[in-house]
C-alpha positions in Angstrom: 128.6 -152.4 121.4 129.9 -148.8 122.7 133.6 -148.0 123.0 132.9 -147.7 127.1 131.1 -151.3 126.8 134.3 -152.6 125.2 136.9 -151.5 127.7 134.5 -152.5 130.7 134.7 -156.3 129.1 138.6 -155.6 128.7 139.3 -154.3 132.1 137.5 -156.9 133.3 138.9 -160.2 131.7 142.3 -158.6 131.6 145.3 -160.9 133.2 148.7 -159.5 133.7 150.5 -161.2 136.2 153.5 -159.8 137.7 155.7 -162.1 135.6 159.0 -160.3 136.2 161.8 -160.5 139.6 163.9 -157.7 140.7 166.6 -160.4 142.7 167.9 -156.9 144.3 165.2 -155.6 146.1 163.5 -159.1 146.1 159.9 -158.1 144.6 157.9 -159.2 142.2 156.0 -156.9 139.3 154.4 -156.3 136.2 156.5 -154.5 132.9 154.8 -152.5 130.5 155.0 -155.9 128.1 153.4 -158.5 130.6 150.6 -155.7 130.2 150.4 -155.8 126.6 150.5 -159.6 126.4 147.8 -160.0 128.1 145.9 -157.0 126.1 146.5 -158.6 122.7 144.3 -161.3 122.9 141.3 -159.2 124.3 141.7 -156.4 121.7 141.2 -158.9 118.8 138.1 -160.4 120.5 136.3 -157.3 121.3 137.6 -155.4 117.6 139.9 -152.8 119.6 143.2 -151.3 118.7 145.6 -150.0 121.4 148.0 -146.8 120.4 150.6 -145.6 122.9 152.2 -142.4 121.9 155.1 -140.4 123.9 156.1 -137.1 124.3 158.5 -134.7 126.2 156.7 -131.9 128.1 158.1 -129.3 130.5 156.4 -129.2 134.0 158.3 -126.2 136.2 162.0 -126.7 135.8 161.7 -130.7 135.0 161.2 -132.8 131.5 158.6 -135.6 131.6 158.1 -138.3 129.5 154.2 -138.1 128.8 152.6 -141.3 127.3 149.4 -141.7 126.6 147.2 -144.8 126.1 144.7 -144.7 123.2 141.9 -147.1 122.9 140.1 -147.2 119.6 137.0 -148.7 118.4 138.1 -150.8 115.4 134.6 -150.6 114.4 133.1 -147.2 115.4 136.5 -145.3 115.8 135.6 -144.1 119.1 138.4 -143.6 121.1 139.2 -143.3 125.0 142.9 -142.3 126.1 144.8 -142.1 129.5 148.1 -140.3 130.1 151.0 -140.5 132.6 154.3 -138.7 133.4 157.2 -139.9 134.2 160.8 -138.3 135.0 164.5 -139.2 133.8 166.5 -139.8 136.7 169.5 -137.5 136.7 172.1 -140.2 137.2 170.6 -143.6 136.3 174.6 -145.7 136.9 175.3 -148.6 134.1 173.0 -146.5 131.3 173.6 -144.5 128.5 170.9 -141.3 127.9 168.9 -143.1 125.5 168.9 -146.3 127.8 167.7 -144.1 130.9 164.6 -142.3 128.1 163.5 -145.9 127.1 163.0 -147.2 130.8 161.0 -143.4 131.6 159.1 -143.9 128.8 158.3 -147.8 129.5 157.5 -146.3 133.2 155.2 -143.8 131.8 153.7 -146.2 129.5 153.0 -149.0 132.1 150.9 -146.6 134.3 149.0 -144.6 131.4 147.8 -148.7 130.8 147.1 -149.2 134.2 144.9 -146.3 133.9 143.3 -147.2 130.9 142.7 -150.7 132.4 142.0 -150.4 135.7 145.5 -152.3 136.9 146.4 -151.8 140.4 149.7 -151.4 141.6 149.6 -150.6 145.0 151.5 -153.4 146.2 153.9 -153.3 142.7 157.7 -152.7 142.9 157.2 -148.8 143.4 155.4 -149.4 146.7 157.0 -152.5 147.9 161.0 -151.4 146.8 162.7 -150.4 149.7 165.8 -151.7 148.6 166.9 -153.0 152.2 166.8 -149.1 153.4 164.0 -149.8 156.0 165.3 -152.0 159.0 163.0 -153.9 161.6 160.7 -151.7 163.6 160.4 -152.7 167.5 156.9 -153.7 168.6 154.2 -150.8 169.2 153.2 -150.5 173.0 150.3 -149.4 174.1 151.8 -147.1 176.8 152.9 -144.1 174.8 150.6 -141.5 174.3 148.8 -141.3 171.1 149.6 -138.4 169.3 147.5 -135.8 167.7 146.8 -135.7 163.7 148.8 -132.8 163.6 151.8 -133.9 165.1 151.7 -137.2 163.3 151.9 -135.1 160.0 154.7 -132.9 161.5 156.9 -136.7 162.3 155.6 -137.5 159.0 157.4 -134.8 157.5 160.4 -134.9 159.5 160.7 -138.7 158.4 162.7 -139.1 155.3 162.0 -141.6 152.9 158.1 -141.6 152.7 155.3 -139.0 151.0 153.5 -137.0 153.4 150.0 -137.2 151.4 150.0 -141.0 152.2 152.7 -142.2 153.7 154.3 -144.9 150.7 157.9 -145.0 151.1 159.9 -142.7 148.2 163.7 -142.8 147.1 165.7 -140.1 148.0 165.9 -138.3 144.5 162.3 -138.5 144.4 161.8 -136.8 147.9 164.6 -134.2 147.2 163.1 -133.4 143.8 159.3 -132.9 145.0 160.5 -131.0 148.2 162.3 -128.3 145.7 159.2 -128.4 143.3 156.1 -128.9 146.1 157.2 -128.0 149.1 156.8 -131.5 150.4 158.3 -134.9 150.0 155.6 -137.0 148.0 155.7 -139.8 146.1 155.3 -140.0 141.9 151.8 -140.8 142.1 151.0 -138.1 144.7 153.3 -135.7 142.3 150.7 -136.9 139.6 147.4 -135.6 141.8 149.3 -132.3 142.7 150.2 -131.3 138.9 146.3 -132.1 138.2 144.9 -130.1 141.0 147.1 -127.5 140.3 
């Protein structure tokens, strides 16, 4: 069995439920540890191993933790890798610097695993976490004229707190950084896409 067949079986069989709960933001999420817990028995069953490495890398004038998840076929030695980046928050209250780096590493590792094992986090903490920043929106009425796509984009860019590419709500610090670096407010996923395209 090739490494690709093993990866396909692991991707299909992996169950990584959202076992964590954030009481402040009122959402469930999965951690890197939740994913690894679900992976270990499958790795043994399919005779494969997983290695995750971190390195610090500079993109523009910012430093990121680059996490690389590598699936290795224990029988043939073939490898498949997935990489993800995460940037340390400049100020993280209640954490010392090593804790900030550790949480950033966990975040990057989690998304490297997501990419490798096809774990969909579109409704995970990063897309649903608003921490009370949104208010109930009034019901839409049909008497308003429809906007053209160009005016919708202009309105989206004017709206603080949402990604101009995908519309996901983003934290002010993420928005500020992406406007400085990319010239527009982007969520972390869209920033990664822009890095890959650039």
